[in-house]
C-alpha positions as protocol buffer text, in pm:
chain_id: "A"
residue {
  index: 1
  type: UNK
  ca { x: -1144 y: 517 z: 4867 }
}
residue {
  index: 2
  type: UNK
  ca { x: -1123 y: 281 z: 4581 }
}
residue {
  index: 3
  type: UNK
  ca { x: -1102 y: -99 z: 4644 }
}
residue {
  index: 4
  type: UNK
  ca { x: -1137 y: -413 z: 4438 }
}
residue {
  index: 5
  type: UNK
  ca { x: -1262 y: -743 z: 4619 }
}
residue {
  index: 6
  type: UNK
  ca { x: -1256 y: -1079 z: 4430 }
}
residue {
  index: 7
  type: UNK
  ca { x: -1421 y: -1366 z: 4587 }
}
residue {
  index: 8
  type: UNK
  ca { x: -1384 y: -1749 z: 4461 }
}
residue {
  index: 9
  type: UNK
  ca { x: -1400 y: -1592 z: 4091 }
}
residue {
  index: 10
  type: UNK
  ca { x: -1432 y: -1860 z: 3825 }
}
residue {
  index: 11
  type: UNK
  ca { x: -1468 y: -1798 z: 3452 }
}
residue {
  index: 12
  type: UNK
  ca { x: -1547 y: -2085 z: 3216 }
}
residue {
  index: 13
  type: UNK
  ca { x: -1527 y: -2086 z: 2829 }
}
residue {
  index: 14
  type: UNK
  ca { x: -1720 y: -2365 z: 2625 }
}
residue {
  index: 15
  type: UNK
  ca { x: -1483 y: -2513 z: 2347 }
}
residue {
  index: 16
  type: UNK
  ca { x: -1661 y: -2638 z: 2049 }
}
residue {
  index: 17
  type: UNK
  ca { x: -1475 y: -2914 z: 1860 }
}
residue {
  index: 18
  type: UNK
  ca { x: -1635 y: -2837 z: 1529 }
}
residue {
  index: 19
  type: UNK
  ca { x: -1571 y: -2475 z: 1478 }
}
residue {
  index: 20
  type: UNK
  ca { x: -1749 y: -2458 z: 1143 }
}
residue {
  index: 21
  type: UNK
  ca { x: -2003 y: -2766 z: 1136 }
}
residue {
  index: 22
  type: UNK
  ca { x: -2151 y: -2851 z: 813 }
}
residue {
  index: 23
  type: UNK
  ca { x: -2477 y: -3018 z: 753 }
}
residue {
  index: 24
  type: UNK
  ca { x: -2306 y: -3350 z: 739 }
}
residue {
  index: 25
  type: UNK
  ca { x: -2164 y: -3274 z: 1067 }
}
residue {
  index: 26
  type: UNK
  ca { x: -2504 y: -3167 z: 1218 }
}
residue {
  index: 27
  type: UNK
  ca { x: -2662 y: -3506 z: 1143 }
}
residue {
  index: 28
  type: UNK
  ca { x: -2360 y: -3688 z: 1253 }
}
residue {
  index: 29
  type: UNK
  ca { x: -2396 y: -3514 z: 1592 }
}
residue {
  index: 30
  type: UNK
  ca { x: -2746 y: -3638 z: 1620 }
}
residue {
  index: 31
  type: UNK
  ca { x: -2645 y: -3994 z: 1608 }
}
residue {
  index: 32
  type: UNK
  ca { x: -2329 y: -3925 z: 1844 }
}
residue {
  index: 33
  type: UNK
  ca { x: -2275 y: -4209 z: 2086 }
}
residue {
  index: 34
  type: UNK
  ca { x: -2424 y: -4118 z: 2445 }
}
residue {
  index: 35
  type: UNK
  ca { x: -2136 y: -3985 z: 2651 }
}
residue {
  index: 36
  type: UNK
  ca { x: -1940 y: -3817 z: 2376 }
}
residue {
  index: 37
  type: UNK
  ca { x: -1981 y: -3420 z: 2342 }
}
residue {
  index: 38
  type: UNK
  ca { x: -1949 y: -3181 z: 2078 }
}
residue {
  index: 39
  type: UNK
  ca { x: -1764 y: -2949 z: 2316 }
}
residue {
  index: 40
  type: UNK
  ca { x: -1563 y: -2921 z: 2630 }
}
residue {
  index: 41
  type: UNK
  ca { x: -1541 y: -2692 z: 2915 }
}
residue {
  index: 42
  type: UNK
  ca { x: -1235 y: -2474 z: 2980 }
}
residue {
  index: 43
  type: UNK
  ca { x: -1178 y: -2287 z: 3291 }
}
residue {
  index: 44
  type: UNK
  ca { x: -987 y: -1983 z: 3244 }
}
residue {
  index: 45
  type: UNK
  ca { x: -995 y: -1846 z: 3587 }
}
residue {
  index: 46
  type: UNK
  ca { x: -1039 y: -2101 z: 3882 }
}
residue {
  index: 47
  type: UNK
  ca { x: -1142 y: -2002 z: 4264 }
}
residue {
  index: 48
  type: UNK
  ca { x: -924 y: -1666 z: 4263 }
}
residue {
  index: 49
  type: UNK
  ca { x: -981 y: -1467 z: 4591 }
}
residue {
  index: 50
  type: UNK
  ca { x: -799 y: -1145 z: 4673 }
}
residue {
  index: 51
  type: UNK
  ca { x: -841 y: -784 z: 4790 }
}
residue {
  index: 52
  type: UNK
  ca { x: -681 y: -472 z: 4621 }
}
residue {
  index: 53
  type: UNK
  ca { x: -708 y: -158 z: 4810 }
}
residue {
  index: 54
  type: UNK
  ca { x: -621 y: 204 z: 4769 }
}
residue {
  index: 55
  type: UNK
  ca { x: -246 y: 264 z: 4691 }
}
residue {
  index: 56
  type: UNK
  ca { x: -189 y: -81 z: 4540 }
}
residue {
  index: 57
  type: UNK
  ca { x: 25 y: -121 z: 4238 }
}
residue {
  index: 58
  type: UNK
  ca { x: -23 y: -477 z: 4126 }
}
residue {
  index: 59
  type: UNK
  ca { x: 135 y: -640 z: 3858 }
}
residue {
  index: 60
  type: UNK
  ca { x: -4 y: -984 z: 3724 }
}
residue {
  index: 61
  type: UNK
  ca { x: 244 y: -1270 z: 3594 }
}
residue {
  index: 62
  type: UNK
  ca { x: 195 y: -1600 z: 3441 }
}
residue {
  index: 63
  type: UNK
  ca { x: 254 y: -1792 z: 3121 }
}
residue {
  index: 64
  type: UNK
  ca { x: 63 y: -1731 z: 2799 }
}
residue {
  index: 65
  type: UNK
  ca { x: -321 y: -1861 z: 2863 }
}
residue {
  index: 66
  type: UNK
  ca { x: -283 y: -1846 z: 3245 }
}
residue {
  index: 67
  type: UNK
  ca { x: -574 y: -1618 z: 3275 }
}
residue {
  index: 68
  type: UNK
  ca { x: -420 y: -1283 z: 3344 }
}
residue {
  index: 69
  type: UNK
  ca { x: -617 y: -1105 z: 3062 }
}
residue {
  index: 70
  type: UNK
  ca { x: -939 y: -1298 z: 3148 }
}
residue {
  index: 71
  type: UNK
  ca { x: -905 y: -1178 z: 3508 }
}
residue {
  index: 72
  type: UNK
  ca { x: -861 y: -804 z: 3381 }
}
residue {
  index: 73
  type: UNK
  ca { x: -1156 y: -835 z: 3150 }
}
residue {
  index: 74
  type: UNK
  ca { x: -1355 y: -966 z: 3452 }
}
residue {
  index: 75
  type: UNK
  ca { x: -1285 y: -669 z: 3654 }
}
residue {
  index: 76
  type: UNK
  ca { x: -1395 y: -454 z: 3373 }
}
residue {
  index: 77
  type: UNK
  ca { x: -1720 y: -637 z: 3320 }
}
residue {
  index: 78
  type: UNK
  ca { x: -1627 y: -748 z: 2983 }
}
residue {
  index: 79
  type: UNK
  ca { x: -1672 y: -1109 z: 3096 }
}
residue {
  index: 80
  type: UNK
  ca { x: -1923 y: -1232 z: 3347 }
}
residue {
  index: 81
  type: UNK
  ca { x: -1819 y: -1466 z: 3623 }
}
residue {
  index: 82
  type: UNK
  ca { x: -1923 y: -1826 z: 3579 }
}
residue {
  index: 83
  type: UNK
  ca { x: -1907 y: -1845 z: 3969 }
}
residue {
  index: 84
  type: UNK
  ca { x: -1787 y: -1610 z: 4254 }
}
residue {
  index: 85
  type: UNK
  ca { x: -1817 y: -1229 z: 4300 }
}
residue {
  index: 86
  type: UNK
  ca { x: -1614 y: -933 z: 4179 }
}
residue {
  index: 87
  type: UNK
  ca { x: -1680 y: -614 z: 4336 }
}
residue {
  index: 88
  type: UNK
  ca { x: -1535 y: -268 z: 4215 }
}
residue {
  index: 89
  type: UNK
  ca { x: -1539 y: 60 z: 4416 }
}
residue {
  index: 90
  type: UNK
  ca { x: -1414 y: 317 z: 4191 }
}
residue {
  index: 91
  type: UNK
  ca { x: -1417 y: 446 z: 3800 }
}
residue {
  index: 92
  type: UNK
  ca { x: -1211 y: 208 z: 3609 }
}
residue {
  index: 93
  type: UNK
  ca { x: -1010 y: 305 z: 3308 }
}
residue {
  index: 94
  type: UNK
  ca { x: -928 y: -3 z: 3093 }
}
residue {
  index: 95
  type: UNK
  ca { x: -635 y: -10 z: 2868 }
}
residue {
  index: 96
  type: UNK
  ca { x: -684 y: -371 z: 2735 }
}
residue {
  index: 97
  type: UNK
  ca { x: -770 y: -420 z: 2367 }
}
residue {
  index: 98
  type: UNK
  ca { x: -741 y: -87 z: 2290 }
}
residue {
  index: 99
  type: UNK
  ca { x: -981 y: 53 z: 2007 }
}
residue {
  index: 100
  type: UNK
  ca { x: -1184 y: -298 z: 2057 }
}
residue {
  index: 101
  type: UNK
  ca { x: -1490 y: -81 z: 2026 }
}
residue {
  index: 102
  type: UNK
  ca { x: -1415 y: 121 z: 1711 }
}
residue {
  index: 103
  type: UNK
  ca { x: -1634 y: 75 z: 1396 }
}
residue {
  index: 104
  type: UNK
  ca { x: -1440 y: 64 z: 1091 }
}
residue {
  index: 105
  type: UNK
  ca { x: -1703 y: 251 z: 900 }
}
residue {
  index: 106
  type: UNK
  ca { x: -1738 y: 547 z: 1138 }
}
residue {
  index: 107
  type: UNK
  ca { x: -1482 y: 831 z: 1139 }
}
residue {
  index: 108
  type: UNK
  ca { x: -1205 y: 901 z: 1383 }
}
residue {
  index: 109
  type: UNK
  ca { x: -1449 y: 1169 z: 1555 }
}
residue {
  index: 110
  type: UNK
  ca { x: -1729 y: 949 z: 1557 }
}
residue {
  index: 111
  type: UNK
  ca { x: -1547 y: 664 z: 1698 }
}
residue {
  index: 112
  type: UNK
  ca { x: -1439 y: 904 z: 1985 }
}
residue {
  index: 113
  type: UNK
  ca { x: -1818 y: 930 z: 2083 }
}
residue {
  index: 114
  type: UNK
  ca { x: -1900 y: 556 z: 2014 }
}
residue {
  index: 115
  type: UNK
  ca { x: -1595 y: 439 z: 2193 }
}
residue {
  index: 116
  type: UNK
  ca { x: -1619 y: 700 z: 2468 }
}
residue {
  index: 117
  type: UNK
  ca { x: -1973 y: 581 z: 2558 }
}
residue {
  index: 118
  type: UNK
  ca { x: -1842 y: 224 z: 2575 }
}
residue {
  index: 119
  type: UNK
  ca { x: -1575 y: 352 z: 2816 }
}
residue {
  index: 120
  type: UNK
  ca { x: -1843 y: 510 z: 3038 }
}
residue {
  index: 121
  type: UNK
  ca { x: -1800 y: 889 z: 2946 }
}
residue {
  index: 122
  type: UNK
  ca { x: -2117 y: 1120 z: 2895 }
}
residue {
  index: 123
  type: UNK
  ca { x: -2148 y: 1309 z: 2579 }
}
residue {
  index: 124
  type: UNK
  ca { x: -2057 y: 1643 z: 2751 }
}
residue {
  index: 125
  type: UNK
  ca { x: -1742 y: 1494 z: 2901 }
}
residue {
  index: 126
  type: UNK
  ca { x: -1663 y: 1361 z: 2535 }
}
residue {
  index: 127
  type: UNK
  ca { x: -1722 y: 1713 z: 2384 }
}
residue {
  index: 128
  type: UNK
  ca { x: -1504 y: 1857 z: 2644 }
}
residue {
  index: 129
  type: UNK
  ca { x: -1209 y: 1614 z: 2582 }
}
residue {
  index: 130
  type: UNK
  ca { x: -1264 y: 1586 z: 2216 }
}
residue {
  index: 131
  type: UNK
  ca { x: -1011 y: 1847 z: 2120 }
}
residue {
  index: 132
  type: UNK
  ca { x: -729 y: 1726 z: 2346 }
}
residue {
  index: 133
  type: UNK
  ca { x: -788 y: 1365 z: 2242 }
}
residue {
  index: 134
  type: UNK
  ca { x: -761 y: 1480 z: 1866 }
}
residue {
  index: 135
  type: UNK
  ca { x: -466 y: 1686 z: 1920 }
}
residue {
  index: 136
  type: UNK
  ca { x: -269 y: 1440 z: 2147 }
}
residue {
  index: 137
  type: UNK
  ca { x: -324 y: 1165 z: 1885 }
}
residue {
  index: 138
  type: UNK
  ca { x: -184 y: 1413 z: 1597 }
}
residue {
  index: 139
  type: UNK
  ca { x: -487 y: 1320 z: 1386 }
}
residue {
  index: 140
  type: UNK
  ca { x: -653 y: 1678 z: 1309 }
}
residue {
  index: 141
  type: UNK
  ca { x: -589 y: 1609 z: 937 }
}
residue {
  index: 142
  type: UNK
  ca { x: -760 y: 1276 z: 941 }
}
residue {
  index: 143
  type: UNK
  ca { x: -1019 y: 1285 z: 1219 }
}
residue {
  index: 144
  type: UNK
  ca { x: -1309 y: 1299 z: 974 }
}
residue {
  index: 145
  type: UNK
  ca { x: -1181 y: 1006 z: 790 }
}
residue {
  index: 146
  type: UNK
  ca { x: -1343 y: 643 z: 841 }
}
residue {
  index: 147
  type: UNK
  ca { x: -1099 y: 462 z: 1061 }
}
residue {
  index: 148
  type: UNK
  ca { x: -1070 y: 176 z: 839 }
}
residue {
  index: 149
  type: UNK
  ca { x: -862 y: 376 z: 642 }
}
residue {
  index: 150
  type: UNK
  ca { x: -613 y: 436 z: 914 }
}
residue {
  index: 151
  type: UNK
  ca { x: -257 y: 278 z: 944 }
}
residue {
  index: 152
  type: UNK
  ca { x: -235 y: 64 z: 1241 }
}
residue {
  index: 153
  type: UNK
  ca { x: -38 y: 346 z: 1430 }
}
residue {
  index: 154
  type: UNK
  ca { x: -312 y: 606 z: 1374 }
}
residue {
  index: 155
  type: UNK
  ca { x: -561 y: 390 z: 1499 }
}
residue {
  index: 156
  type: UNK
  ca { x: -375 y: 302 z: 1802 }
}
residue {
  index: 157
  type: UNK
  ca { x: -294 y: 665 z: 1870 }
}
residue {
  index: 158
  type: UNK
  ca { x: -634 y: 772 z: 1854 }
}
residue {
  index: 159
  type: UNK
  ca { x: -765 y: 467 z: 2089 }
}
residue {
  index: 160
  type: UNK
  ca { x: -486 y: 544 z: 2333 }
}
residue {
  index: 161
  type: UNK
  ca { x: -524 y: 912 z: 2337 }
}
residue {
  index: 162
  type: UNK
  ca { x: -910 y: 857 z: 2417 }
}
residue {
  index: 163
  type: UNK
  ca { x: -861 y: 572 z: 2697 }
}
residue {
  index: 164
  type: UNK
  ca { x: -620 y: 784 z: 2871 }
}
residue {
  index: 165
  type: UNK
  ca { x: -803 y: 1131 z: 2821 }
}
residue {
  index: 166
  type: UNK
  ca { x: -940 y: 1155 z: 3190 }
}
residue {
  index: 167
  type: UNK
  ca { x: -849 y: 1100 z: 3545 }
}
residue {
  index: 168
  type: UNK
  ca { x: -956 y: 760 z: 3671 }
}
residue {
  index: 169
  type: UNK
  ca { x: -928 y: 590 z: 4004 }
}
residue {
  index: 170
  type: UNK
  ca { x: -850 y: 243 z: 3881 }
}
residue {
  index: 171
  type: UNK
  ca { x: -616 y: 195 z: 3605 }
}
residue {
  index: 172
  type: UNK
  ca { x: -616 y: -156 z: 3427 }
}
residue {
  index: 173
  type: UNK
  ca { x: -334 y: -223 z: 3194 }
}
residue {
  index: 174
  type: UNK
  ca { x: -279 y: -520 z: 2966 }
}
residue {
  index: 175
  type: UNK
  ca { x: 79 y: -502 z: 2832 }
}
residue {
  index: 176
  type: UNK
  ca { x: 211 y: -170 z: 2752 }
}
residue {
  index: 177
  type: UNK
  ca { x: 119 y: 56 z: 2482 }
}
residue {
  index: 178
  type: UNK
  ca { x: 335 y: -2 z: 2151 }
}
residue {
  index: 179
  type: UNK
  ca { x: 235 y: 166 z: 1840 }
}
residue {
  index: 180
  type: UNK
  ca { x: 342 y: 493 z: 1652 }
}
residue {
  index: 181
  type: UNK
  ca { x: 670 y: 639 z: 1608 }
}
residue {
  index: 182
  type: UNK
  ca { x: 939 y: 721 z: 1870 }
}
residue {
  index: 183
  type: UNK
  ca { x: 812 y: 1084 z: 1941 }
}
residue {
  index: 184
  type: UNK
  ca { x: 436 y: 937 z: 2022 }
}
residue {
  index: 185
  type: UNK
  ca { x: 595 y: 646 z: 2207 }
}
residue {
  index: 186
  type: UNK
  ca { x: 761 y: 891 z: 2448 }
}
residue {
  index: 187
  type: UNK
  ca { x: 454 y: 1098 z: 2495 }
}
residue {
  index: 188
  type: UNK
  ca { x: 257 y: 773 z: 2543 }
}
residue {
  index: 189
  type: UNK
  ca { x: 505 y: 646 z: 2816 }
}
residue {
  index: 190
  type: UNK
  ca { x: 484 y: 1002 z: 2995 }
}
residue {
  index: 191
  type: UNK
  ca { x: 114 y: 1003 z: 3001 }
}
residue {
  index: 192
  type: UNK
  ca { x: 91 y: 650 z: 3124 }
}
residue {
  index: 193
  type: UNK
  ca { x: 341 y: 726 z: 3401 }
}
residue {
  index: 194
  type: UNK
  ca { x: 123 y: 1036 z: 3492 }
}
residue {
  index: 195
  type: UNK
  ca { x: -186 y: 829 z: 3511 }
}
residue {
  index: 196
  type: UNK
  ca { x: -42 y: 561 z: 3729 }
}
residue {
  index: 197
  type: UNK
  ca { x: 94 y: 823 z: 3970 }
}
residue {
  index: 198
  type: UNK
  ca { x: -254 y: 981 z: 4011 }
}
residue {
  index: 199
  type: UNK
  ca { x: -450 y: 649 z: 4002 }
}
residue {
  index: 200
  type: UNK
  ca { x: -567 y: 517 z: 4350 }
}
residue {
  index: 201
  type: UNK
  ca { x: -538 y: 164 z: 4216 }
}
residue {
  index: 202
  type: UNK
  ca { x: -304 y: 25 z: 3925 }
}
residue {
  index: 203
  type: UNK
  ca { x: -325 y: -321 z: 3783 }
}
residue {
  index: 204
  type: UNK
  ca { x: -112 y: -435 z: 3499 }
}
residue {
  index: 205
  type: UNK
  ca { x: -24 y: -747 z: 3301 }
}
residue {
  index: 206
  type: UNK
  ca { x: 327 y: -734 z: 3134 }
}
residue {
  index: 207
  type: UNK
  ca { x: 589 y: -991 z: 3053 }
}
residue {
  index: 208
  type: UNK
  ca { x: 850 y: -723 z: 3097 }
}
residue {
  index: 209
  type: UNK
  ca { x: 931 y: -824 z: 3473 }
}
residue {
  index: 210
  type: UNK
  ca { x: 1180 y: -533 z: 3512 }
}
residue {
  index: 211
  type: UNK
  ca { x: 883 y: -302 z: 3447 }
}
residue {
  index: 212
  type: UNK
  ca { x: 668 y: -461 z: 3685 }
}
residue {
  index: 213
  type: UNK
  ca { x: 931 y: -460 z: 3971 }
}
residue {
  index: 214
  type: UNK
  ca { x: 970 y: -77 z: 3902 }
}
residue {
  index: 215
  type: UNK
  ca { x: 624 y: 17 z: 3914 }
}
residue {
  index: 216
  type: UNK
  ca { x: 437 y: -228 z: 4138 }
}
residue {
  index: 217
  type: UNK
  ca { x: 446 y: -283 z: 4502 }
}
residue {
  index: 218
  type: UNK
  ca { x: 284 y: -612 z: 4479 }
}
residue {
  index: 219
  type: UNK
  ca { x: 262 y: -900 z: 4239 }
}
residue {
  index: 220
  type: UNK
  ca { x: -9 y: -1183 z: 4175 }
}
residue {
  index: 221
  type: UNK
  ca { x: 99 y: -1494 z: 3995 }
}
residue {
  index: 222
  type: UNK
  ca { x: -163 y: -1678 z: 3795 }
}
residue {
  index: 223
  type: UNK
  ca { x: -87 y: -2058 z: 3677 }
}
residue {
  index: 224
  type: UNK
  ca { x: -349 y: -2236 z: 3474 }
}
residue {
  index: 225
  type: UNK
  ca { x: -619 y: -2014 z: 3596 }
}
residue {
  index: 226
  type: UNK
  ca { x: -529 y: -2029 z: 3961 }
}
residue {
  index: 227
  type: UNK
  ca { x: -365 y: -1801 z: 4207 }
}
residue {
  index: 228
  type: UNK
  ca { x: -26 y: -1945 z: 4312 }
}
residue {
  index: 229
  type: UNK
  ca { x: 150 y: -1640 z: 4437 }
}
residue {
  index: 230
  type: UNK
  ca { x: 68 y: -1309 z: 4594 }
}
residue {
  index: 231
  type: UNK
  ca { x: 356 y: -1095 z: 4740 }
}
residue {
  index: 232
  type: UNK
  ca { x: 631 y: -859 z: 4691 }
}
residue {
  index: 233
  type: UNK
  ca { x: 753 y: -801 z: 4344 }
}
residue {
  index: 234
  type: UNK
  ca { x: 1101 y: -943 z: 4394 }
}
residue {
  index: 235
  type: UNK
  ca { x: 980 y: -1258 z: 4560 }
}
residue {
  index: 236
  type: UNK
  ca { x: 685 y: -1344 z: 4328 }
}
residue {
  index: 237
  type: UNK
  ca { x: 881 y: -1249 z: 4007 }
}
residue {
  index: 238
  type: UNK
  ca { x: 1186 y: -1474 z: 4112 }
}
residue {
  index: 239
  type: UNK
  ca { x: 977 y: -1754 z: 4223 }
}
residue {
  index: 240
  type: UNK
  ca { x: 770 y: -1751 z: 3885 }
}
residue {
  index: 241
  type: UNK
  ca { x: 1092 y: -1737 z: 3685 }
}
residue {
  index: 242
  type: UNK
  ca { x: 1218 y: -2046 z: 3881 }
}
residue {
  index: 243
  type: UNK
  ca { x: 882 y: -2213 z: 3841 }
}
residue {
  index: 244
  type: UNK
  ca { x: 836 y: -2262 z: 4216 }
}
residue {
  index: 245
  type: UNK
  ca { x: 455 y: -2292 z: 4248 }
}
residue {
  index: 246
  type: UNK
  ca { x: 408 y: -2439 z: 4602 }
}
residue {
  index: 247
  type: UNK
  ca { x: 631 y: -2226 z: 4812 }
}
């Protein structure tokens, strides 16, 4: 059965104060006083531990910058941990920055194979799902056009169709898909609900607390990178909205 184990996970980012240092800045840094630094460290996730098991539908809440998306990316191996361990047993389907692996110069069809490989599909699997991906995205006429010419809606339709084309053990969602016309949105929502029903584990980040309460049996609350709440959706969402961290 699928499971996720997170043990004392911490993720640190280094923030450089001079984003585009000039030659003048370079020489100034050579003479920077001892103790001064050109950068600072920021802990996006700090000492988070939890177990997620088959059957769990987990929502993650927290303010912007609380570490929610960073945690999801750590589960998907996009970010490596600075400290601690993440163990995932099961096939992941990440719906995070949908289409982030697309190459603008490649056609839609070529990007199916490029992004599909990033998602972990084999070439044979991609050959099998290619017609369905194109049909669901409603891009038959434009599939051999470079995606740099796609509208935002077309781009997102193709990315969503590919990311949701196959059954998965563990479904990871960062905000609910939004893009395209009303008819496609209805198809997308129906497919997402179908995937959630079939997945052994679902983890989602959303600012829509009613959606979280309707889909999840458990909610995790992150605050400044730390896990400050883990329990029933009603309890944790209410505490989060009231700002009651230490209960």
